[in-house]
C-alpha positions as CSV (number, residue, x, y, z in Angstrom):
1,X,122.7,30.4,98.4
2,X,120.3,31.4,101.4
3,X,121.6,32.9,104.6
4,X,123.0,31.2,107.3
5,X,120.0,31.3,109.1
6,X,117.6,30.2,106.9
7,X,119.8,26.9,105.9
8,X,119.9,26.4,109.8
9,X,116.1,26.7,110.4
10,X,115.3,24.9,107.3
11,X,117.8,21.9,108.4
12,X,116.1,21.8,111.5
13,X,112.5,21.8,110.1
14,X,112.9,19.4,106.8
15,X,116.6,18.7,106.6
16,X,116.7,16.2,110.0
17,X,113.8,13.8,108.9
18,X,114.9,14.3,105.2
19,X,118.5,13.4,105.0
20,X,121.1,11.5,106.8
21,X,123.8,13.7,107.9
22,X,123.8,17.8,107.5
23,X,126.6,17.3,105.1
24,X,124.2,15.6,102.8
25,X,121.5,18.3,103.2
26,X,124.5,20.9,102.6
27,X,125.4,19.2,100.2
28,X,122.2,18.8,98.1
29,X,121.1,22.5,98.5
30,X,124.4,23.6,97.1
31,X,123.7,21.2,93.9
32,X,120.4,22.6,93.7
33,X,120.7,26.3,94.4
34,X,124.2,26.5,91.2
35,X,121.6,25.0,89.4
36,X,119.0,27.7,89.3
37,X,118.8,30.2,86.7
38,X,116.9,33.1,87.8
39,X,115.0,34.7,85.3
40,X,115.0,38.4,84.2
41,X,112.0,39.6,85.5
42,X,113.1,43.1,83.4
43,X,114.1,41.4,80.2
44,X,111.3,39.4,80.2
45,X,108.8,42.4,80.0
46,X,110.8,44.6,78.0
47,X,110.0,41.6,75.6
48,X,106.7,41.3,76.0
49,X,106.6,45.4,75.4
50,X,104.9,45.3,79.1
């Protein structure tokens, strides 16, 4: 998850007009972040012989 200040800034900029509540916003971003798989760049480059 992003740090608290980023979450707050994103809530103020985007969340307030896209979600009915802060809880709904936080639950949604938690689902998104827990579902992300960050690729291993070193392994990708190694596999491509780069």
